[in-house]
C-alpha positions as CSV (number, residue, x, y, z in Angstrom):
1,X,40.2,-18.8,-4.1
2,X,40.5,-19.1,-0.3
3,X,37.4,-17.0,0.1
4,X,35.2,-19.1,-2.2
5,X,33.8,-22.6,-2.4
6,X,32.8,-24.2,-5.7
7,X,29.3,-25.5,-6.5
8,X,27.9,-26.9,-9.7
9,X,24.6,-26.9,-11.5
10,X,23.3,-27.6,-15.0
11,X,25.6,-25.0,-16.5
12,X,28.7,-26.0,-14.7
13,X,30.8,-25.0,-11.7
14,X,30.8,-21.5,-10.1
15,X,32.5,-19.8,-7.2
16,X,30.3,-18.9,-4.3
17,X,31.6,-16.9,-1.2
18,X,32.7,-19.5,1.2
19,X,30.7,-18.2,4.2
20,X,27.5,-17.6,2.1
21,X,24.5,-19.6,3.0
22,X,23.2,-19.2,-0.6
23,X,24.5,-21.3,-3.4
24,X,25.3,-21.6,-7.1
25,X,21.8,-20.6,-8.4
26,X,21.6,-17.6,-6.2
27,X,25.1,-16.6,-7.3
28,X,24.0,-16.8,-11.0
29,X,21.0,-14.6,-10.2
30,X,23.3,-12.1,-8.5
31,X,25.5,-12.0,-11.6
32,X,22.7,-11.9,-14.2
33,X,20.1,-9.5,-12.7
34,X,21.5,-6.1,-11.8
35,X,18.3,-4.3,-12.5
36,X,16.4,-2.3,-9.9
37,X,18.9,-2.3,-7.0
38,X,16.1,-3.3,-4.7
39,X,17.0,-6.7,-3.3
40,X,14.9,-9.5,-1.9
41,X,16.4,-8.6,1.5
42,X,14.7,-5.2,1.2
43,X,11.4,-7.0,1.8
44,X,11.5,-9.0,5.0
45,X,7.9,-10.0,4.7
46,X,8.7,-11.8,1.5
47,X,11.5,-13.8,3.1
48,X,9.1,-14.6,6.0
49,X,6.6,-15.7,3.3
50,X,9.2,-18.0,1.8
51,X,10.0,-19.5,5.2
52,X,6.3,-20.1,5.9
53,X,5.9,-21.9,2.6
54,X,9.1,-24.0,3.1
55,X,8.1,-25.0,6.7
56,X,4.6,-26.0,5.6
57,X,6.0,-28.0,2.7
58,X,8.5,-29.8,5.0
59,X,5.8,-30.5,7.6
60,X,3.5,-31.9,4.9
61,X,6.3,-34.1,3.4
62,X,7.1,-35.4,6.9
63,X,3.5,-36.2,7.6
64,X,3.2,-38.1,4.3
65,X,6.4,-40.1,5.1
66,X,8.7,-38.4,2.6
67,X,11.0,-36.6,5.0
68,X,12.6,-38.1,8.1
69,X,12.1,-36.6,11.5
70,X,15.5,-35.1,12.2
71,X,15.8,-33.4,8.9
72,X,12.3,-32.1,9.1
73,X,12.9,-30.6,12.6
74,X,16.1,-28.9,11.4
75,X,14.3,-27.5,8.3
76,X,11.5,-26.2,10.5
77,X,14.0,-24.6,13.0
78,X,15.8,-22.9,10.1
79,X,12.5,-21.6,8.7
80,X,11.7,-20.1,12.1
81,X,15.0,-18.4,12.2
82,X,14.1,-16.7,8.9
83,X,10.8,-15.7,10.3
84,X,12.5,-14.1,13.2
85,X,14.7,-12.0,10.9
86,X,17.9,-14.0,10.9
87,X,19.9,-14.6,7.7
88,X,18.0,-12.0,5.7
89,X,21.3,-10.7,4.3
90,X,21.6,-14.0,2.5
91,X,18.9,-13.0,0.1
92,X,20.9,-10.6,-2.2
93,X,19.1,-11.1,-5.5
94,X,17.3,-8.3,-7.4
95,X,13.6,-8.2,-7.1
96,X,13.2,-8.0,-10.8
97,X,14.5,-11.0,-12.7
98,X,13.9,-13.5,-15.4
99,X,12.9,-17.1,-14.7
100,X,9.4,-16.6,-13.2
101,X,10.8,-16.5,-9.7
102,X,13.1,-19.6,-9.9
103,X,16.0,-17.5,-8.5
104,X,13.9,-16.5,-5.5
105,X,12.8,-20.0,-4.8
106,X,16.3,-21.4,-5.1
107,X,17.7,-18.6,-3.0
108,X,15.4,-19.8,-0.2
109,X,16.1,-23.5,-0.9
110,X,19.9,-22.9,-0.8
111,X,19.9,-20.8,2.4
112,X,17.7,-23.3,4.3
113,X,19.7,-26.3,3.0
114,X,23.1,-24.8,4.0
115,X,21.9,-23.7,7.4
116,X,20.5,-27.2,8.0
117,X,23.9,-28.6,6.9
118,X,25.5,-26.4,9.4
119,X,23.2,-27.7,12.1
120,X,24.2,-31.3,11.0
121,X,27.9,-30.4,11.4
122,X,28.5,-30.6,7.6
123,X,30.1,-28.2,5.2
124,X,28.1,-25.7,3.2
125,X,27.5,-27.1,-0.3
126,X,27.6,-30.7,0.9
127,X,24.2,-31.3,-0.5
128,X,24.1,-35.1,-0.3
129,X,23.0,-34.7,3.3
130,X,20.5,-31.9,2.7
131,X,19.7,-30.8,-0.9
132,X,18.1,-27.5,-1.9
133,X,16.2,-29.5,-4.6
134,X,15.6,-33.0,-3.2
135,X,14.8,-32.0,0.4
136,X,13.9,-28.3,0.7
137,X,12.0,-28.2,-2.6
138,X,10.5,-31.7,-2.2
139,X,6.9,-32.0,-3.7
140,X,7.2,-28.4,-4.9
141,X,8.0,-26.2,-7.9
142,X,8.8,-22.6,-8.2
143,X,5.4,-22.3,-9.8
144,X,3.5,-23.0,-6.7
145,X,6.0,-22.1,-3.9
146,X,6.9,-18.7,-5.3
147,X,3.4,-17.2,-5.8
148,X,2.3,-18.7,-2.5
149,X,5.2,-16.9,-0.7
150,X,4.2,-13.7,-2.5
151,X,0.7,-14.0,-1.1
152,X,2.0,-14.7,2.4
153,X,4.1,-11.6,2.1
154,X,1.2,-9.4,0.9
155,X,-1.1,-10.6,3.7
156,X,1.5,-9.4,6.2
157,X,2.1,-6.1,4.4
158,X,-1.6,-5.4,4.1
159,X,-1.9,-5.6,7.8
160,X,0.8,-3.0,8.3
161,X,-0.8,-0.7,5.6
162,X,-4.2,-0.9,7.2
163,X,-2.7,-0.1,10.6
164,X,-1.0,3.0,9.1
165,X,-4.3,4.0,7.4
166,X,-6.3,3.7,10.6
167,X,-3.9,6.0,12.4
168,X,-4.1,8.7,9.7
169,X,-7.9,8.4,9.7
170,X,-8.0,9.0,13.4
171,X,-5.6,12.0,13.0
172,X,-7.9,13.6,10.4
173,X,-10.9,12.9,12.6
174,X,-9.3,14.6,15.6
175,X,-8.7,17.7,13.4
176,X,-12.3,17.5,12.4
177,X,-13.3,17.8,16.0
178,X,-10.8,20.5,16.7
179,X,-12.0,22.6,13.8
180,X,-15.7,22.0,14.4
181,X,-16.5,25.7,15.0
182,X,-14.4,27.2,12.2
183,X,-16.9,28.6,9.7
184,X,-15.5,28.8,6.1
185,X,-16.7,28.8,2.5
186,X,-17.1,25.5,0.7
187,X,-16.0,25.6,-3.0
188,X,-16.9,23.8,-6.2
189,X,-14.9,24.2,-9.3
190,X,-12.6,26.5,-7.3
191,X,-15.5,29.0,-7.0
192,X,-17.4,30.1,-3.9
193,X,-20.2,27.6,-3.1
194,X,-21.9,27.6,0.3
195,X,-20.6,27.8,3.9
196,X,-19.4,24.8,5.8
197,X,-17.0,24.2,8.7
198,X,-13.3,23.3,8.5
199,X,-14.2,20.5,10.8
200,X,-16.6,19.1,8.2
201,X,-13.9,19.3,5.6
202,X,-11.4,17.3,7.7
203,X,-14.0,14.8,8.8
204,X,-14.7,14.2,5.1
205,X,-11.0,13.5,4.6
206,X,-11.2,10.9,7.4
207,X,-14.3,9.3,6.0
208,X,-13.0,8.9,2.5
209,X,-9.8,7.2,3.7
210,X,-11.7,5.1,6.2
211,X,-13.7,3.5,3.3
212,X,-10.5,2.0,1.9
213,X,-9.7,0.0,5.0
214,X,-12.5,-2.5,4.2
215,X,-11.6,-2.4,0.5
216,X,-8.0,-3.3,1.1
217,X,-8.9,-6.1,3.6
218,X,-11.5,-7.6,1.3
219,X,-9.2,-7.7,-1.6
220,X,-6.3,-9.0,0.5
221,X,-8.6,-11.9,1.5
222,X,-8.2,-13.3,-2.0
223,X,-4.6,-14.1,-1.2
224,X,-5.6,-16.9,1.2
225,X,-6.3,-19.2,-1.8
226,X,-3.0,-20.8,-2.8
227,X,-1.8,-23.4,-5.4
228,X,0.6,-25.4,-3.3
229,X,0.7,-28.9,-4.7
230,X,0.2,-27.7,-8.2
231,X,4.0,-28.1,-8.8
232,X,4.9,-27.2,-12.4
233,X,1.6,-26.4,-14.1
234,X,-1.2,-27.5,-11.8
235,X,-1.3,-31.2,-12.5
236,X,0.6,-32.0,-9.3
237,X,3.3,-34.0,-10.9
238,X,5.9,-35.2,-8.3
239,X,3.6,-34.3,-5.4
240,X,2.0,-37.2,-3.5
241,X,-1.8,-37.7,-3.2
242,X,-3.3,-35.4,-0.7
243,X,-0.4,-33.0,-0.6
244,X,-2.2,-29.9,-1.8
245,X,-4.9,-29.8,0.8
246,X,-2.7,-30.9,3.7
247,X,-0.1,-28.3,2.8
248,X,-2.7,-25.6,2.7
249,X,-3.9,-26.8,6.2
250,X,-0.4,-26.7,7.6
251,X,0.3,-23.3,6.1
252,X,-2.9,-22.0,7.7
253,X,-1.7,-23.3,11.1
254,X,1.8,-21.8,10.7
255,X,0.7,-18.4,9.5
256,X,-2.6,-17.9,11.3
257,X,-4.3,-17.0,8.0
258,X,-7.3,-18.9,6.7
259,X,-5.3,-20.5,3.9
260,X,-7.2,-22.8,1.5
261,X,-6.2,-24.9,-1.5
262,X,-7.4,-23.5,-4.8
263,X,-10.2,-25.7,-6.2
264,X,-8.6,-25.9,-9.7
265,X,-4.8,-25.9,-9.5
266,X,-4.3,-25.7,-13.3
267,X,-6.4,-22.5,-13.3
268,X,-4.7,-21.1,-10.1
269,X,-1.1,-21.5,-11.3
270,X,-1.1,-18.8,-14.0
271,X,-3.9,-16.7,-12.4
272,X,-2.9,-13.3,-11.2
273,X,-6.4,-11.8,-10.7
274,X,-5.9,-11.4,-7.0
275,X,-2.9,-9.2,-7.5
276,X,-4.7,-7.1,-10.0
277,X,-7.7,-6.3,-7.8
278,X,-5.5,-5.7,-4.7
279,X,-3.3,-3.3,-6.7
280,X,-6.5,-1.5,-7.8
281,X,-7.4,-1.0,-4.2
282,X,-4.0,0.6,-3.5
283,X,-4.5,2.8,-6.6
284,X,-7.9,3.9,-5.3
285,X,-6.2,4.8,-2.0
286,X,-3.5,6.7,-3.8
287,X,-5.9,8.7,-5.8
288,X,-7.8,9.8,-2.7
289,X,-4.7,10.5,-0.8
290,X,-3.3,12.6,-3.6
291,X,-6.5,14.6,-3.8
292,X,-6.4,15.3,-0.1
293,X,-2.8,16.5,-0.4
294,X,-3.8,18.8,-3.3
295,X,-6.5,20.2,-1.1
296,X,-4.1,20.8,1.8
297,X,-1.7,22.6,-0.4
298,X,-4.5,24.8,-1.8
299,X,-6.1,25.6,1.6
300,X,-2.7,26.6,2.9
301,X,-1.7,28.6,-0.2
302,X,-0.4,32.1,0.4
303,X,0.2,33.3,3.0
304,X,-0.8,36.7,1.6
305,X,-1.9,35.9,-2.0
306,X,-3.7,32.6,-1.5
307,X,-6.5,31.1,0.5
308,X,-4.5,30.8,3.8
309,X,-7.3,29.1,5.6
310,X,-4.9,26.6,7.3
311,X,-1.3,26.5,8.3
312,X,0.8,23.5,7.6
313,X,3.7,22.8,9.9
314,X,6.9,24.5,8.5
315,X,9.4,21.7,7.7
316,X,12.2,23.4,5.8
317,X,13.1,26.6,4.0
318,X,11.4,26.7,0.7
319,X,13.7,28.6,-1.6
320,X,17.4,29.2,-2.3
321,X,16.5,32.7,-3.6
322,X,13.2,33.8,-2.0
323,X,13.8,34.6,1.7
324,X,11.0,33.5,4.1
325,X,9.4,31.2,1.7
326,X,8.1,27.9,3.2
327,X,6.7,25.2,0.9
328,X,4.2,22.4,1.6
329,X,6.9,19.8,1.2
330,X,5.1,16.9,3.0
331,X,1.9,16.9,0.9
332,X,4.2,17.4,-2.2
333,X,6.2,14.2,-1.4
334,X,3.0,12.3,-0.7
335,X,1.6,13.4,-4.1
336,X,4.7,12.0,-5.7
337,X,4.3,8.7,-3.9
338,X,0.8,8.5,-5.1
339,X,1.9,9.0,-8.7
340,X,4.3,6.1,-8.3
341,X,1.6,3.9,-6.9
342,X,-0.7,4.7,-9.8
343,X,2.1,4.0,-12.3
344,X,3.0,0.7,-10.6
345,X,-0.7,-0.3,-10.9
346,X,-0.3,-0.1,-14.6
347,X,2.8,-2.3,-14.4
348,X,0.8,-4.9,-12.5
349,X,-1.9,-4.7,-15.2
350,X,0.6,-5.3,-18.0
351,X,2.4,-8.1,-16.1
352,X,-0.9,-9.9,-15.4
353,X,-2.0,-9.6,-19.0
354,X,1.3,-10.9,-20.2
355,X,0.8,-14.4,-18.7
356,X,0.8,-17.1,-21.3
357,X,-0.7,-20.6,-21.2
358,X,0.1,-22.4,-17.9
359,X,2.3,-19.8,-16.1
360,X,2.7,-16.1,-15.7
361,X,6.5,-15.5,-16.0
362,X,6.1,-11.8,-15.2
363,X,5.3,-12.4,-11.5
364,X,8.7,-10.9,-10.4
365,X,7.9,-7.4,-11.7
366,X,4.3,-7.8,-10.6
367,X,5.2,-8.7,-7.0
368,X,7.9,-6.0,-6.9
369,X,5.4,-3.3,-8.0
370,X,2.9,-4.3,-5.4
371,X,5.4,-4.6,-2.6
372,X,7.0,-1.3,-3.5
373,X,3.6,0.3,-3.4
374,X,2.9,-1.1,0.0
375,X,6.3,0.1,1.2
376,X,5.8,3.6,-0.2
377,X,2.3,4.0,1.0
378,X,3.1,2.9,4.6
379,X,6.0,5.4,4.7
380,X,3.9,8.2,3.1
381,X,1.0,7.7,5.5
382,X,3.2,7.9,8.5
383,X,5.1,10.9,7.1
384,X,1.9,12.8,6.3
385,X,0.3,12.1,9.7
386,X,3.4,12.8,11.8
387,X,4.9,15.8,9.9
388,X,1.8,17.5,8.6
389,X,-1.7,16.5,9.8
390,X,-1.2,16.6,13.6
391,X,0.4,20.0,13.4
392,X,-2.2,21.8,11.1
393,X,-3.7,24.9,12.6
394,X,-6.7,27.0,11.4
395,X,-6.8,30.7,10.5
396,X,-10.3,31.1,11.9
397,X,-10.6,34.9,11.2
398,X,-9.5,34.4,7.6
399,X,-12.1,31.7,7.1
400,X,-14.9,33.7,8.6
401,X,-14.0,36.9,6.7
402,X,-14.3,35.0,3.4
403,X,-17.8,33.8,4.4
404,X,-18.9,37.3,5.3
405,X,-17.8,38.7,2.0
406,X,-18.7,35.8,-0.3
407,X,-21.5,36.1,-2.9
408,X,-22.0,32.4,-2.4
409,X,-24.2,32.9,0.7
410,X,-26.9,34.2,-1.7
411,X,-27.7,30.5,-2.3
412,X,-29.5,30.4,1.0
413,X,-31.9,33.1,-0.2
414,X,-33.3,30.9,-3.1
415,X,-36.2,29.4,-1.1
416,X,-37.3,32.9,0.2
417,X,-36.9,35.2,-2.8
418,X,-36.6,32.8,-5.8
419,X,-33.7,31.9,-8.0
420,X,-34.1,34.8,-10.4
421,X,-34.1,37.5,-7.7
422,X,-31.1,35.7,-6.0
423,X,-29.2,35.8,-9.3
424,X,-29.8,39.5,-9.7
425,X,-28.6,40.2,-6.2
426,X,-25.5,38.1,-6.8
427,X,-24.8,39.8,-10.1
428,X,-25.2,43.3,-8.6
429,X,-23.0,42.4,-5.7
430,X,-20.3,41.2,-8.0
431,X,-20.5,44.3,-10.2
432,X,-20.7,46.9,-7.4
433,X,-18.7,45.3,-4.6
434,X,-21.6,45.8,-2.3
435,X,-22.3,42.9,0.1
436,X,-25.3,40.6,-0.5
437,X,-26.5,41.6,3.0
438,X,-26.6,45.3,2.3
439,X,-28.3,44.9,-1.1
440,X,-31.1,42.9,0.3
441,X,-31.8,45.5,2.9
442,X,-31.5,48.4,0.4
443,X,-34.1,46.8,-1.8
444,X,-36.3,45.9,1.1
445,X,-36.6,42.4,0.0
446,X,-36.5,41.0,3.5
447,X,-36.5,42.3,7.0
448,X,-33.2,42.6,8.8
449,X,-34.4,40.1,11.4
450,X,-35.3,37.5,8.8
451,X,-32.2,38.1,6.8
452,X,-30.0,37.7,9.8
453,X,-31.7,34.4,10.5
454,X,-31.3,33.1,7.0
455,X,-27.7,34.2,6.5
456,X,-26.5,33.0,9.9
457,X,-23.6,30.8,8.7
458,X,-24.5,28.2,11.4
459,X,-28.0,27.8,9.8
460,X,-26.5,27.0,6.4
461,X,-24.4,24.0,7.6
462,X,-27.1,21.4,7.6
463,X,-30.7,20.8,6.5
464,X,-33.5,22.6,8.4
465,X,-37.2,23.3,8.1
466,X,-38.1,26.2,5.8
């Protein structure tokens, strides 16, 4: 018992580690929810989001005459400590839990209260001087503080994701410039189509990912609308007049985000629409990213019995039985991350749909799914860029040789000899193994000079006058 202190709540007394800044309700959550193994402390942005909310609430309560100066200042100082990364180990509860986030809210309330008590020279748990409920949670409920903290976390995490995305877009764009003169065959339905450059292919990778930067930012902007002041269900019970808008104003000043109070707090309290649409933007990114990784694996397939148009950096031996085999492990792992993101989006959908009446109690799994996706995508983007994209090289001769021997270049002849004649040439080339070039000359369809002009791969890379 020397290593514990006792605290009490509605259910009775419970031992809490004597040096812990968290209290009885956090301890109950530790005991009750051993689910994912991913703790609140795994997501520092979430803890910072909670600190932002608690500081804004304290400032609002002070300005409205509900919190005296010294206590407000010490609460604000403690919140700043959390923002700076201190005491994060004091958030040991599982991200997935029952109770609609009450355990998370009380974890923050207890840590802040006990740190304030320490500043006051009091013992941890001596809540008559600073109470998790009466002071730190003043004018709040879990049902407004918790979702607002989630939104503050997601705004921070989106900024990081966008930065990672911008870097990989630039990496693909640089490869596009590097491979600008590498002629290769484009393919549709895994069949030869028409020539292009490897540079065009990589620039397309950059362009498709670049589109998602604005999508993510636009959807994340929905998180600036918060329901602080709603308290339990949106009616604002136990919050003073003017609290909602003033708290949103203070939160905006503290965070630097353009936070506004929701126009209808009863609607905003159970609403999870912003999470759904942001999750869908991450799913869109994951689908595109996975498609690109599929392409990279296919383009590098071989090296003797595949396309072998590009070389991916060799990262590790690929087989315990086949000597010399090297696998595309980086695109493979990113594919798997994308599958996880897509699956988590379905979790978000189910969790949002499961909300009933004036509250959505499934926000813990919903927020965990989104934050996990953000964490995974950030790591995956860095890994793909650093360990794969920047080290890709082109097999220029392989690409050019495929163009020279492809039947697909016959497409360029359509405007000159007609679709039917082009089809016959393609068919005969396929059956006999003769090149399209030689067949055209044998049949005297076009002069060699004209044929050379038409079938110059460089002339088939962009529109031109006929």
